[in-house]
C-alpha positions as CSV (number, residue, x, y, z in Angstrom):
1,M,236.3,144.3,20.1
2,A,233.5,145.0,17.7
3,N,233.1,141.4,16.6
4,L,233.0,140.4,20.3
5,L,229.8,142.4,20.8
6,E,227.9,141.5,17.6
7,G,225.1,139.1,18.4
8,K,225.3,139.9,22.1
9,I,222.5,141.3,24.2
10,I,223.6,144.5,25.9
11,K,222.4,147.4,28.0
12,V,223.5,150.8,26.7
13,R,223.2,154.0,28.8
14,F,223.4,157.1,26.7
15,R,225.3,160.2,27.7
16,K,223.5,163.1,29.2
17,N,224.5,166.4,27.8
18,Y,222.8,168.6,30.4
19,A,221.5,168.0,34.0
20,E,217.8,168.2,33.1
21,Q,218.1,165.7,30.3
22,K,216.1,162.5,30.9
23,V,218.0,159.2,31.4
24,W,217.6,156.9,28.3
25,V,218.8,153.3,28.4
26,F,218.4,150.8,25.6
27,I,218.5,147.0,26.0
28,G,219.0,145.1,22.8
29,R,220.9,142.7,20.6
30,V,223.9,144.1,18.7
31,L,223.3,143.8,15.0
32,K,226.4,145.7,13.9
33,F,229.2,147.4,15.8
34,T,231.6,149.7,13.8
35,E,234.2,152.3,14.6
36,N,231.5,155.0,14.7
37,W,228.1,153.4,15.0
38,L,226.2,150.7,17.0
39,M,223.1,149.1,15.5
40,L,220.8,147.5,18.0
41,E,217.4,145.8,18.0
42,G,215.6,146.0,21.3
43,K,213.6,148.3,23.6
44,G,214.2,151.7,25.1
45,I,213.7,152.7,28.8
46,L,213.1,156.3,29.6
47,I,213.4,157.6,33.2
48,M,211.4,160.7,34.2
49,K,212.5,161.7,37.6
50,G,209.9,163.2,39.9
51,Q,207.0,161.4,38.2
52,V,204.5,158.9,39.9
53,Q,205.5,156.4,37.1
54,P,209.1,157.2,36.6
55,V,209.8,154.4,34.0
56,E,208.6,154.3,30.5
57,L,209.4,151.1,28.6
58,D,208.9,150.6,24.9
59,K,206.1,148.1,24.2
60,E,207.7,146.8,21.0
61,K,211.2,146.2,19.7
62,R,212.8,148.6,17.2
63,V,216.1,149.0,15.5
64,I,218.2,152.0,16.3
65,L,221.6,153.4,15.1
66,V,223.6,155.0,17.8
67,P,226.7,157.1,17.4
68,R,229.4,155.6,19.7
69,D,230.2,159.1,21.0
70,N,226.7,159.1,22.6
71,I,227.3,156.0,24.7
72,A,228.1,156.5,28.4
73,H,228.6,152.8,29.0
74,I,227.7,149.3,27.9
75,R,226.9,146.2,30.0
76,I,226.8,142.7,28.4
77,L,223.8,140.8,29.5
78,P,223.3,137.0,29.4
79,D,222.3,135.4,26.1
80,D,219.0,134.2,27.6
81,F,217.9,137.7,28.7
82,D,214.2,138.0,27.7
83,M,213.8,141.4,25.9
84,E,210.1,140.6,25.4
85,K,209.6,140.6,29.2
86,I,211.9,143.2,30.7
87,E,211.2,143.5,34.4
88,I,211.8,146.8,36.1
89,E,212.4,146.9,39.9
90,I,212.9,149.8,42.2
91,K,215.4,149.2,45.1
92,G,215.8,152.1,47.4
93,L,216.6,155.1,45.3
94,R,217.7,153.1,42.2
95,I,215.9,151.5,39.2
96,F,217.1,148.1,38.0
97,A,216.2,145.7,35.2
98,R,216.1,142.1,36.6
99,V,218.7,139.7,35.2
100,K,217.9,136.0,35.6
101,N,220.9,134.1,37.1
102,G,223.0,137.2,37.4
103,P,223.2,140.6,39.1
104,D,220.5,143.0,38.1
105,T,221.5,145.8,35.9
106,S,221.2,149.4,37.1
107,I,219.1,151.7,35.0
108,S,219.1,155.0,36.9
109,E,218.5,156.8,40.2
110,I,215.0,157.8,41.0
């Protein structure tokens, strides 16, 4: 499984450990996937419910190491997903990142 994800662009939603914790999602290319860790290069998206501007998107890419136990779920995105131009859209009560030629990927509820 690990080798199947290396080099792929994915969206990772991190686990929330308590109700008030902000939703954090990361979209990036998998550099390394091991039994315990995931190394990604990409951009983070932080959701702050109740704010006028509820979405905060990293301006620049960065590399992060994530313990696999902190991952709620992973969605594989198309290889041509443009991490430099992540487009966020609000549909009803949900926040999505647009995915060209595919279903948009859910980020969070508002």
